[in-house]
C-alpha distance (Angstrom), angle and dihedral (degrees) to the residues before:
residue distance angle dihedral
M1 . . .
P2 3.86 . .
P3 3.80 119.0 .
S4 3.78 117.3 -91.4
V5 3.77 119.8 -100.4
G6 3.81 89.5 -111.4
M7 3.79 91.3 54.5
S8 3.82 91.7 48.6
V9 3.80 91.2 50.1
R10 3.81 91.2 48.0
E11 3.81 91.5 50.5
R12 3.81 91.3 48.8
R13 3.81 92.1 49.1
D14 3.80 91.2 48.1
A15 3.82 90.7 50.7
V16 3.80 92.5 49.6
R17 3.81 91.6 47.9
A18 3.81 89.7 48.6
A19 3.81 87.1 55.2
G20 3.82 88.2 60.1
L21 3.80 99.3 -100.5
R22 3.77 128.9 122.4
P23 3.80 130.8 -156.2
V24 3.78 121.0 -107.6
Q25 3.78 132.2 -178.7
I26 3.77 119.6 -140.3
W27 3.77 122.6 -164.7
V28 3.79 115.9 -155.9
P29 3.80 131.4 -178.7
D30 3.80 115.3 -86.7
M31 3.80 103.1 -118.3
R32 3.82 90.0 -165.6
R33 3.81 92.7 62.6
P34 3.79 116.1 110.3
G35 3.79 109.6 -104.1
F36 3.80 95.3 26.1
A37 3.82 94.5 111.8
G38 3.79 92.2 49.8
E39 3.80 92.7 49.0
R40 3.80 90.9 47.3
L41 3.80 89.6 53.1
R42 3.81 92.1 47.2
Q43 3.80 92.6 51.6
S44 3.81 91.7 46.0
R45 3.78 90.3 54.6
V46 3.81 90.9 49.5
V47 3.82 93.9 55.0
A48 3.83 97.6 36.6
P49 3.82 95.3 89.8
T50 3.81 90.7 52.4
D51 3.79 91.3 48.6
A52 3.80 90.2 51.1
A53 3.82 91.6 50.0
L54 3.79 92.3 49.1
A55 3.81 91.3 49.9
D56 3.83 87.6 69.5
L57 3.81 89.0 63.0
G58 3.81 92.9 63.8
D59 3.76 131.9 -123.9
P60 3.83 111.9 -42.9
Q61 3.81 88.4 -149.5
D62 3.81 92.9 61.1
P63 3.80 113.0 94.8
């Protein structure tokens, strides 16, 4: 009989932890939610003046 799904998941998690990694959970905005596009646009307009001001400083990646 093959191992249960739970046992397979546990073994995989144990192997990843043994490799020095740890699990994390990341919550991101749901882009499918009604109103997301409007909020994205609003926030973009709020930060646009700062982005324009920082552009005068040059590219931080340029030596």
